C-alpha positions as CSV (number, residue, x, y, z in Angstrom):
1,M,0.0,0.0,0.0
2,A,1.4,3.4,-1.1
3,D,2.3,6.1,1.4
4,I,-0.5,8.7,1.7
5,I,1.1,11.5,3.8
6,Q,2.9,14.2,1.8
7,L,4.2,17.7,2.2
8,L,2.0,20.5,0.9
9,P,3.4,22.8,-1.8
10,D,4.4,26.2,-0.4
11,S,1.7,27.9,-2.5
12,V,-1.0,25.8,-0.9
13,A,0.5,26.1,2.6
14,N,0.5,29.9,2.2
15,Q,-3.1,30.0,1.1
16,I,-4.1,27.9,4.2
17,A,-2.1,30.4,6.4
18,A,-3.8,33.3,4.5
19,G,-7.2,31.9,5.7
20,E,-6.2,32.9,9.2
21,V,-4.2,36.1,8.5
22,V,-6.0,37.6,5.5
23,Q,-9.8,37.5,5.8
24,R,-10.7,40.7,4.1
25,P,-9.0,44.0,2.8
26,A,-8.9,45.3,6.4
27,S,-6.6,42.4,7.3
28,V,-4.1,43.5,4.7
29,V,-4.2,47.1,5.9
30,K,-3.6,46.0,9.5
31,E,-0.5,43.8,8.6
32,L,1.1,46.4,6.3
33,M,0.6,49.3,8.7
34,E,2.1,47.2,11.5
35,N,5.1,46.4,9.3
36,A,5.5,50.1,8.6
37,V,5.4,51.0,12.3
38,D,8.0,48.3,13.1
39,A,10.2,49.8,10.4
40,G,10.4,53.1,12.4
41,A,8.3,55.2,10.0
42,T,7.2,58.7,11.1
43,H,4.7,59.1,8.3
44,I,2.4,56.3,6.9
45,Q,0.0,56.6,4.0
46,V,-2.8,54.1,3.3
47,I,-4.2,54.5,-0.2
48,L,-7.3,52.4,-1.3
49,K,-9.1,51.8,-4.5
50,N,-12.6,50.5,-4.3
51,V,-12.2,50.0,-0.5
52,G,-9.2,47.8,-1.1
53,K,-10.8,45.3,-3.4
54,A,-8.9,46.8,-6.4
55,S,-5.7,47.8,-4.5
56,I,-4.2,48.6,-1.1
57,Q,-1.1,50.7,-1.1
58,V,0.9,51.5,2.1
59,I,3.8,54.0,1.8
60,D,6.2,54.7,4.7
61,N,9.4,56.5,5.3
62,G,10.9,53.8,7.5
63,K,14.3,52.2,7.3
64,G,13.5,50.1,4.2
65,M,15.0,46.7,3.2
66,S,18.1,45.3,1.5
67,T,17.8,43.2,-1.7
68,I,18.1,39.9,0.3
69,D,15.7,41.0,3.0
70,A,13.1,42.1,0.5
71,R,13.1,38.7,-1.0
72,M,13.3,36.8,2.3
73,A,10.3,38.8,3.7
74,F,8.0,36.7,1.4
75,E,9.2,33.4,2.7
76,R,7.1,31.6,5.4
77,H,8.1,32.2,9.0
78,A,11.0,34.4,7.9
79,T,11.3,37.1,10.6
80,S,13.9,39.5,12.2
81,K,11.9,39.7,15.4
82,I,12.5,36.4,17.2
83,S,15.1,33.6,17.1
84,S,13.9,31.3,19.9
85,A,10.7,30.3,21.6
86,Q,11.8,32.3,24.7
87,D,11.6,35.5,22.6
88,L,7.8,35.1,22.3
89,F,7.6,36.3,25.9
90,N,9.7,39.4,25.3
91,I,8.0,40.9,22.3
92,H,8.0,44.7,21.8
93,T,7.1,44.8,18.1
94,L,3.7,44.3,16.4
95,G,4.6,41.7,13.7
96,F,6.9,38.9,14.6
97,R,5.8,35.6,13.2
98,G,6.7,36.1,9.6
99,E,3.4,35.0,8.1
100,A,1.8,38.3,6.9
101,L,3.6,39.0,3.6
102,P,3.8,35.4,2.3
103,S,0.1,34.9,3.1
104,I,-0.9,38.1,1.4
105,A,1.3,37.3,-1.7
106,S,-0.4,33.9,-2.0
107,V,-3.9,35.4,-2.6
108,A,-3.0,38.6,-4.4
109,E,-0.6,40.4,-6.7
110,V,2.1,42.3,-4.8
111,E,4.4,45.1,-5.9
112,L,7.1,46.1,-3.5
113,K,9.5,49.1,-3.8
114,T,12.0,49.6,-0.9
115,R,15.3,51.3,-0.2
116,R,17.5,51.8,2.8
117,E,19.0,55.2,3.5
118,E,22.6,54.0,2.9
119,D,21.7,52.4,-0.5
120,E,22.0,54.3,-3.7
121,L,19.3,52.2,-5.5
122,G,16.3,50.4,-4.1
123,N,14.7,47.1,-5.0
124,F,11.5,46.2,-6.9
125,L,9.7,42.9,-6.6
126,F,6.5,41.7,-8.3
127,I,4.9,38.5,-6.8
128,A,1.6,36.8,-7.8
129,A,0.2,33.8,-6.1
130,S,3.4,33.2,-4.2
131,E,5.5,33.2,-7.4
132,V,8.2,35.8,-7.9
133,K,7.5,37.3,-11.4
134,Q,10.0,40.1,-11.4
135,Q,12.9,41.5,-9.3
136,E,15.2,44.4,-10.2
137,S,16.9,47.5,-8.9
138,V,15.0,50.8,-9.1
139,N,15.3,54.4,-8.1
140,T,12.8,54.9,-5.2
141,P,12.6,57.1,-2.0
142,K,13.9,55.8,1.3
143,G,11.4,53.5,3.0
144,T,8.9,51.0,1.7
145,N,6.1,51.3,-0.9
146,I,4.0,48.1,-1.1
147,C,0.9,47.7,-3.3
148,V,-1.5,44.7,-3.0
149,K,-3.7,44.3,-6.1
150,N,-6.7,42.1,-7.0
151,L,-7.1,40.5,-3.6
152,F,-8.3,36.8,-3.8
153,F,-8.0,36.9,-7.6
154,N,-7.0,33.2,-7.5
155,I,-9.7,32.2,-5.0
156,P,-13.0,33.5,-6.4
157,A,-15.0,31.7,-3.7
158,R,-13.3,33.8,-1.0
159,R,-13.8,37.0,-3.0
160,K,-17.6,36.4,-3.2
161,F,-17.8,36.4,0.6
162,L,-16.6,40.0,0.9
163,K,-19.3,42.4,2.2
164,S,-20.6,45.6,0.7
165,D,-18.2,48.5,0.1
166,S,-19.5,50.4,3.1
167,T,-19.0,47.4,5.4
168,E,-15.5,46.7,4.1
169,L,-14.5,50.3,4.4
170,R,-15.8,50.4,8.0
171,N,-13.7,47.4,8.8
172,I,-10.6,49.1,7.3
173,I,-11.2,52.2,9.3
174,N,-11.4,50.1,12.5
175,E,-8.1,48.5,11.8
176,F,-6.5,51.9,10.7
177,L,-7.6,53.6,14.0
178,R,-6.4,50.7,16.2
179,V,-2.9,51.4,14.9
180,A,-3.2,55.2,14.7
181,L,-4.4,55.5,18.3
182,T,-1.4,53.6,19.6
183,H,1.3,55.5,17.8
184,T,0.4,59.1,18.1
185,D,3.9,60.2,17.3
186,I,3.5,59.0,13.7
187,A,1.5,60.9,11.1
188,F,-1.2,58.8,9.3
189,N,-3.2,59.3,6.1
190,L,-6.1,57.2,4.8
191,C,-7.8,57.9,1.5
192,N,-10.2,55.9,-0.7
193,N,-10.6,56.6,-4.5
194,G,-8.8,59.9,-4.0
195,N,-10.9,61.1,-1.1
196,D,-9.2,61.8,2.2
197,I,-10.8,60.1,5.1
198,Y,-8.2,60.8,7.8
199,N,-5.3,63.1,7.9
200,L,-3.7,62.8,11.3
201,P,-0.6,64.7,12.2
202,S,1.8,63.5,14.9
203,S,0.4,64.6,18.3
204,G,-0.2,63.6,21.9
205,I,-2.8,61.0,22.8
206,R,-5.6,63.5,23.7
207,Q,-5.2,65.4,20.4
208,R,-5.1,62.2,18.4
209,V,-8.4,61.0,20.0
210,V,-9.9,64.4,19.3
211,N,-8.7,64.5,15.7
212,V,-10.2,61.0,15.1
213,F,-13.6,61.4,16.9
214,G,-14.2,65.1,16.7
215,K,-13.8,68.3,18.7
216,N,-17.0,67.7,20.7
217,L,-15.3,64.8,22.5
218,N,-12.6,67.0,23.9
219,S,-14.6,68.4,26.8
220,K,-15.9,64.9,27.7
221,L,-12.5,63.3,28.2
222,I,-11.4,62.6,31.7
223,P,-7.7,61.7,32.2
224,I,-6.8,58.5,34.0
225,E,-3.3,57.7,35.2
226,C,-2.1,55.2,37.8
227,T,1.2,53.5,38.3
228,T,2.0,50.4,40.3
229,E,4.8,47.9,40.4
230,L,2.7,45.6,38.3
231,V,1.4,47.9,35.6
232,S,1.2,51.5,34.4
233,I,-2.2,52.7,33.2
234,K,-2.9,56.0,31.4
235,G,-5.4,57.3,28.9
236,F,-8.9,58.7,29.0
237,V,-12.4,57.7,30.0
238,C,-15.4,59.8,29.0
239,H,-18.0,61.6,31.0
240,P,-21.2,59.4,31.5
241,Q,-23.2,61.9,29.5
242,H,-21.3,60.9,26.4
243,A,-22.1,57.2,26.9
244,K,-23.9,55.5,23.9
245,K,-26.0,52.5,23.3
246,T,-23.7,50.9,20.9
247,Y,-20.1,49.8,20.9
248,G,-17.5,51.8,18.9
249,E,-15.4,54.0,21.1
250,Q,-14.0,51.4,23.5
251,Y,-10.2,50.9,23.2
252,F,-7.7,48.9,25.2
253,F,-4.1,48.9,24.3
254,V,-1.2,47.0,25.9
255,N,2.4,47.9,25.1
256,N,1.1,49.8,22.0
257,R,-0.9,46.9,20.7
258,F,-4.7,46.9,20.5
259,M,-6.5,44.2,22.4
260,K,-10.0,43.0,23.2
261,H,-10.6,42.0,26.8
262,N,-14.1,41.4,28.1
263,F,-12.9,41.0,31.7
264,F,-11.3,44.4,31.7
265,H,-14.4,45.9,30.1
266,K,-16.4,44.6,33.1
267,A,-13.9,46.5,35.3
268,V,-14.7,49.7,33.5
269,M,-18.5,49.1,33.8
270,E,-18.0,48.4,37.5
271,A,-16.2,51.8,37.9
272,Y,-19.2,53.5,36.2
273,S,-21.7,51.7,38.4
274,G,-24.6,54.0,39.4
275,L,-23.7,56.6,36.7
276,L,-25.1,55.0,33.6
277,D,-28.3,53.5,32.4
278,N,-28.2,49.7,32.0
279,D,-28.1,49.9,28.2
280,C,-25.4,52.5,27.9
281,I,-21.7,52.0,27.3
282,P,-19.0,54.5,28.2
283,S,-16.3,55.5,25.8
284,Y,-12.7,54.9,26.9
285,F,-9.1,54.9,25.5
286,I,-6.9,53.0,28.0
287,Y,-3.2,52.2,27.6
288,F,-1.4,49.5,29.6
289,S,2.4,49.5,29.9
290,I,3.5,46.1,31.3
291,N,6.4,43.7,31.4
292,P,6.0,41.5,28.2
293,A,6.8,38.4,30.3
294,L,3.4,38.9,32.1
295,I,1.3,38.6,28.9
296,D,1.0,36.2,26.0
297,V,0.1,37.8,22.7
298,N,0.4,34.7,20.6
299,I,-2.8,32.9,21.5
300,H,-4.9,34.2,18.6
301,P,-4.0,34.6,14.8
302,T,-4.9,38.3,14.8
303,K,-3.1,38.9,18.1
304,T,-6.1,40.9,19.5
305,E,-6.8,38.6,22.3
306,I,-4.1,38.7,25.0
307,K,-3.7,36.6,28.1
308,F,-2.6,38.2,31.3
309,Q,-1.1,36.6,34.4
310,N,-3.1,37.3,37.5
311,E,-5.9,39.1,35.6
312,T,-7.8,39.8,38.8
313,D,-5.0,42.1,40.0
314,F,-5.2,44.1,36.8
315,F,-9.0,44.2,37.1
316,Q,-8.8,45.8,40.6
317,I,-6.1,48.3,39.6
318,L,-8.0,49.4,36.5
319,M,-11.4,49.8,38.3
320,A,-9.8,51.7,41.2
321,G,-7.9,54.0,38.7
322,I,-11.1,54.9,36.8
323,K,-13.1,55.4,40.0
324,E,-10.4,57.8,41.2
325,A,-10.5,59.7,37.9
326,L,-14.2,60.0,38.0
327,G,-14.1,61.2,41.6
328,K,-11.5,63.9,40.9
329,F,-13.8,65.4,38.3
330,N,-16.9,65.2,40.6
331,V,-18.6,62.7,38.3
332,T,-19.4,60.0,41.0
333,P,-22.9,60.3,42.5
334,P,-23.0,62.1,45.9
335,L,-24.3,60.4,49.1
336,D,-27.5,61.8,50.2
337,F,-28.1,60.9,53.9
338,D,-31.1,63.2,54.4
339,T,-33.4,61.3,52.0
340,E,-32.7,57.8,53.2
341,G,-35.9,56.1,54.2
342,S,-38.0,58.9,53.1
343,I,-41.2,58.3,51.1
344,E,-41.0,59.0,47.4
345,Y,-43.6,61.5,46.3
346,E,-44.5,62.4,42.8
347,P,-46.6,65.5,42.2
348,S,-49.7,65.2,40.0
349,Q,-49.0,65.9,36.3
350,T,-52.5,67.1,35.6
351,S,-53.2,70.7,35.1
352,S,-56.9,70.5,36.1
353,I,-58.3,72.2,39.3
354,P,-58.6,69.7,42.1
355,Y,-62.0,68.8,43.4
356,L,-63.1,70.8,46.4
357,P,-65.2,68.7,48.7
358,K,-68.5,70.1,50.1
359,I,-69.5,69.6,53.7
360,N,-73.2,69.6,54.8
361,Y,-73.8,70.5,58.4
362,N,-76.7,71.4,60.7
363,P,-76.3,74.9,62.0
364,N,-78.7,74.1,64.9
365,Y,-76.7,71.1,66.0
366,N,-75.9,71.1,69.8
367,P,-73.7,68.3,71.0
368,F,-75.5,68.3,74.3
369,N,-78.9,68.2,72.7
370,Y,-79.4,64.9,70.9
371,R,-82.8,65.8,69.6
372,S,-81.4,68.8,67.7
373,A,-79.1,66.5,65.9
374,G,-81.9,64.1,65.0
375,I,-80.2,61.0,66.4
376,S,-80.3,59.0,69.6
377,K,-77.5,59.2,72.2
378,A,-76.7,55.5,71.6
379,D,-76.4,56.0,67.9
380,S,-74.1,59.0,68.4
381,D,-71.5,56.9,70.2
382,F,-70.9,54.4,67.4
383,E,-72.6,55.4,64.1
384,K,-70.8,57.5,61.6
385,K,-72.8,58.7,58.7
386,T,-70.7,58.8,55.4
387,E,-71.6,59.8,51.9
388,K,-71.4,56.9,49.5
389,V,-68.6,57.5,47.0
390,P,-68.1,55.4,43.8
391,A,-65.4,52.8,44.4
392,N,-62.4,53.5,42.1
393,W,-61.4,49.8,42.1
394,E,-65.0,48.9,41.0
395,V,-64.5,51.2,38.0
396,L,-61.1,49.7,37.2
397,F,-62.5,46.2,36.9
398,N,-65.8,46.8,35.1
399,D,-66.5,45.3,31.7
400,L,-65.3,48.0,29.3
401,K,-66.2,48.5,25.7
402,E,-63.6,49.3,23.1
403,K,-63.7,52.4,20.9
404,K,-62.7,50.5,17.8
405,Q,-61.9,47.0,16.5
406,P,-58.1,46.2,16.7
407,E,-56.1,44.2,14.3
408,Q,-55.7,40.5,15.0
409,T,-52.6,40.0,17.1
410,G,-52.5,36.4,18.1
411,F,-53.0,37.4,21.8
412,P,-56.6,36.7,22.6
413,E,-56.5,38.1,26.2
414,I,-55.3,41.5,24.9
415,E,-57.7,41.5,22.0
416,E,-60.7,40.6,24.2
417,S,-59.7,43.3,26.8
418,V,-59.4,46.0,24.1
419,K,-62.8,45.0,22.6
420,N,-64.4,45.5,26.0
421,Q,-62.8,48.9,26.7
422,E,-65.0,51.8,27.7
423,P,-65.3,54.8,25.4
424,H,-64.1,57.0,28.2
425,A,-61.6,54.7,30.0
426,H,-59.3,56.4,32.4
427,F,-55.5,56.3,32.1
428,L,-52.8,56.6,34.7
429,Q,-49.1,57.4,34.0
430,M,-46.9,55.3,36.3
431,K,-43.4,56.4,37.2
432,G,-43.1,58.3,33.9
433,R,-42.8,55.0,32.1
434,Y,-46.0,53.0,31.9
435,I,-49.6,53.9,31.0
436,V,-52.0,51.9,33.1
437,T,-55.6,51.4,32.0
438,P,-58.4,49.1,33.1
439,V,-59.5,46.3,30.7
440,H,-61.9,43.4,30.9
441,S,-59.4,40.9,32.4
442,G,-57.5,43.2,34.7
443,L,-55.1,46.1,34.3
444,M,-53.1,46.7,31.1
445,F,-49.6,48.2,31.3
446,I,-48.2,49.9,28.2
447,D,-44.6,51.0,27.9
448,Q,-45.0,54.6,26.6
449,K,-41.6,54.8,24.8
450,R,-41.9,51.5,23.1
451,A,-45.5,52.2,22.1
452,H,-44.5,55.4,20.5
453,E,-41.5,53.7,18.8
454,R,-43.8,51.1,17.2
455,I,-46.2,53.9,16.0
456,L,-43.3,55.9,14.4
457,F,-41.7,52.8,12.9
458,E,-44.8,51.9,11.0
459,Q,-45.3,55.5,9.9
460,Y,-41.7,55.8,8.7
461,T,-41.7,52.4,7.0
462,H,-44.9,53.3,5.1
463,T,-43.6,56.7,4.2
464,L,-40.3,55.3,2.8
465,S,-42.3,53.0,0.5
466,T,-44.9,55.6,-0.7
467,Q,-44.0,59.2,-0.7
468,K,-41.4,61.7,0.3
469,I,-41.9,63.8,3.4
470,I,-41.7,67.6,3.1
471,G,-39.4,68.6,5.9
472,Q,-39.7,71.6,8.2
473,K,-37.2,74.3,7.5
474,S,-35.0,75.2,10.5
475,L,-34.6,79.0,11.3
476,F,-31.3,78.3,13.0
477,P,-29.7,75.2,11.3
478,E,-27.5,73.1,13.6
479,T,-24.1,72.0,12.6
480,L,-23.2,68.4,13.3
481,E,-19.5,67.4,13.6
482,L,-18.9,63.7,13.1
483,S,-16.1,61.2,13.0
484,A,-15.0,60.2,9.6
485,S,-16.7,56.8,9.7
486,D,-20.0,58.3,11.0
487,F,-19.8,61.0,8.3
488,M,-19.4,58.4,5.6
489,L,-22.3,56.4,7.1
490,I,-24.6,59.4,6.9
491,K,-23.6,60.0,3.3
492,Q,-24.5,56.4,2.5
493,I,-28.1,56.7,3.9
494,Q,-28.6,60.4,3.0
495,P,-31.1,59.6,0.2
496,D,-33.4,57.8,2.7
497,L,-32.9,60.5,5.3
498,E,-34.0,63.1,2.7
499,F,-37.0,61.0,1.9
500,L,-38.0,61.2,5.6
501,G,-37.8,64.9,5.7
502,F,-34.1,65.6,6.6
503,E,-32.2,68.0,4.4
504,L,-28.4,67.9,5.0
505,Q,-25.7,70.1,3.6
506,E,-22.0,69.4,3.9
507,S,-20.3,72.2,5.7
508,G,-16.6,71.5,6.1
509,K,-14.6,68.3,6.9
510,N,-16.8,65.6,8.4
511,C,-19.6,68.2,9.1
512,F,-23.2,68.4,8.1
513,T,-25.7,71.3,8.6
514,I,-29.2,70.1,9.3
515,Q,-31.4,72.4,7.2
516,T,-34.8,70.7,7.6
517,T,-36.2,68.0,9.9
518,P,-39.3,65.8,9.7
519,P,-42.4,67.9,10.7
520,D,-43.1,65.7,13.8
521,L,-39.7,66.1,15.3
522,S,-38.6,68.9,17.6
523,Q,-36.1,71.2,15.7
524,S,-34.4,72.1,19.0
525,H,-33.3,68.5,19.5
526,A,-32.3,67.9,15.9
527,Q,-28.6,67.4,16.7
528,Q,-29.3,65.0,19.6
529,I,-31.8,63.0,17.6
530,F,-29.3,62.7,14.7
531,I,-26.6,61.4,17.0
532,Q,-29.0,58.8,18.4
533,L,-30.0,57.9,14.9
534,I,-26.3,57.2,14.0
535,E,-25.8,55.1,17.1
536,H,-28.9,53.0,16.4
537,Y,-28.0,52.5,12.8
538,K,-24.3,51.8,12.7
539,N,-22.7,48.5,13.6
540,T,-25.5,46.5,12.1
541,E,-25.0,43.2,10.4
542,G,-26.3,41.7,7.2
543,D,-26.9,43.3,3.8
544,I,-27.4,47.0,4.4
545,K,-28.9,47.7,1.1
546,R,-31.5,45.0,1.4
547,K,-32.8,46.2,4.7
548,M,-32.1,49.9,4.3
549,T,-35.7,51.0,4.7
550,E,-36.3,49.0,7.9
551,K,-33.1,50.0,9.5
552,V,-33.5,53.7,8.9
553,A,-37.1,53.6,10.0
554,L,-36.2,51.7,13.2
555,A,-33.3,53.9,14.0
556,L,-35.2,57.1,13.5
557,A,-38.2,55.8,15.5
558,K,-36.0,54.9,18.4
559,A,-34.4,58.3,18.3
560,A,-37.6,60.3,18.0
561,A,-39.8,58.3,20.4
562,V,-41.0,60.1,23.5
563,N,-38.6,59.5,26.4
564,Y,-39.3,58.0,29.7
565,N,-40.2,60.5,32.5
566,T,-42.0,62.7,30.0
567,P,-45.3,63.7,31.5
568,L,-48.4,62.9,29.4
569,D,-51.9,64.3,30.0
570,E,-55.1,62.2,29.6
571,Q,-55.6,63.2,26.0
572,E,-52.0,62.4,25.0
573,M,-52.2,59.0,26.6
574,N,-55.5,58.4,24.9
575,D,-54.1,59.3,21.5
576,L,-51.0,57.2,22.0
577,I,-53.0,54.1,22.8
578,D,-55.4,54.8,19.9
579,N,-52.5,55.0,17.5
580,L,-50.8,52.0,19.0
581,F,-53.8,49.7,18.4
582,A,-54.2,51.1,14.9
583,C,-50.7,49.6,14.1
584,Q,-50.4,46.3,12.3
585,H,-48.4,44.9,15.2
586,H,-48.9,46.5,18.6
587,N,-47.6,43.9,21.1
588,Y,-43.9,44.2,20.3
589,T,-41.4,46.8,19.0
590,A,-39.8,46.2,15.6
591,D,-36.7,44.7,17.4
592,G,-38.9,42.3,19.5
593,K,-39.4,44.1,22.9
594,T,-42.6,43.8,24.8
595,I,-45.0,46.8,24.7
596,I,-48.1,45.5,26.5
597,H,-48.6,43.4,29.6
598,I,-51.9,42.6,31.4
599,L,-52.1,42.0,35.1
600,N,-55.1,39.7,35.4
601,F,-57.5,39.0,38.2
602,E,-55.9,35.7,39.1
603,E,-52.5,37.3,39.7
604,A,-54.1,40.0,41.9
605,N,-56.1,37.4,43.9
606,N,-52.9,35.4,44.6
607,W,-51.5,38.4,46.5
608,F,-54.2,38.2,49.1
609,K,-54.2,34.4,49.8
């Protein structure tokens, strides 16, 4: 029987390695930028064509490579960073395993120009599918200029799995920023199809963060700095008011390398305990400096997951450092000893004049003359005459008739209750969150924000598929300054926003002026609503084009829905419920959250057993 085990050809082995290292254009950008940083560059340019699908070019002014080094860089596991296994625990550079360039060259066409400062001429290499096609001496500036073309040209199946241009560009921006935020002494440029996205001069950490995420963030940054024998931590956390409902501005770096660490994220959330809503996430930019022997960066192909020795110690130091920073800037909630144990009181939200009770009395009454009072002395000792008042709880649990027939929902108890609702049912707003109303089977609780969200979602969805909304012109248009990625996201969905009644005008780098807003939105909150819209819309998965209408409608509905703790009068609550039950689906929001819950008689009776 013939032997069946054989060595793979280098080209096949490189393609297998590329499956881990090169997943999309963003992976190429990451690897080439890290190589440029390790080469000692002070200026790095990233130039894209068709978001990297056509070409990715990275130009740096680093130390360059000799003729032999340029050729050896494309051999598997060829590296200048380590020579023994022990070196893996003393790593100070970004790339060290020698897999990036050969993996990239196995699935693309690569052109390399490089020159050292001491060399008169540089070197040119052209490699396609791991095969060297051309090598010669050329006149080129000091540093390295590498261009990766036609990514996955020899693996069409892999190329078909690439996402839309907007998604791939967003991934590239993420990788670009992870490098740019760790090496603030280096100037970075990123452009796509000739359009500048980022132009970041060398600066300090704070200025780099502001240059990336916008000037508005500057006043929200709170510095953090703590030094122990184990670790040095510095960077910035953001004021709780800047917290958002989606991830995107959460960065951990260790020894100038980006990392993801869920355990340390919990430490941040613990430090913010009591300062944030449950669904909000604070922004932070935190840098660890640590002995490389205490971490292992080689546990994941992309080197973004890093293992720490004694993680609990780092957790406590990080949490304490953030708490101290928040305390210095008077962000932590004060202790209020005077209100402990007091009864919470909410003033009535109604503007109607309270009922003034009338008292009937006998002016001839003499307490010592029982006849004048018209009662016997025995009766006077025990009997108290009271006026019969309608029992409120009787009203709450009466059979009620509905004002109109609702759509079928698949929830018989709710449908039956609504059918039996009285034409003039009473509504009660509870804790600024729920609208409570009596129904046939008990009490119905309605989440006011989610109800309004469902109403707006169906309105916007219908509008986007039928006709364009005429927006309301703003007398004092607001200017919205965005990060580059958010600016590009808005440009992508701008046609749908205009269909909804927004009119946007570019007014400088990464800025929009909001000229008109939908007629049912408050112009005074246009900027706030727009920021919320971005947060709800971005970081979504799936085919953006296919679900554009639903996503824009849902994001705008969430942003524009009435907030909790907003007082509603009787008529407003009545209108809200009317509009909710006119919706096609009124039990759940568009993203599956419960709107209505009924507390039935059986549940109430169990309380008194």
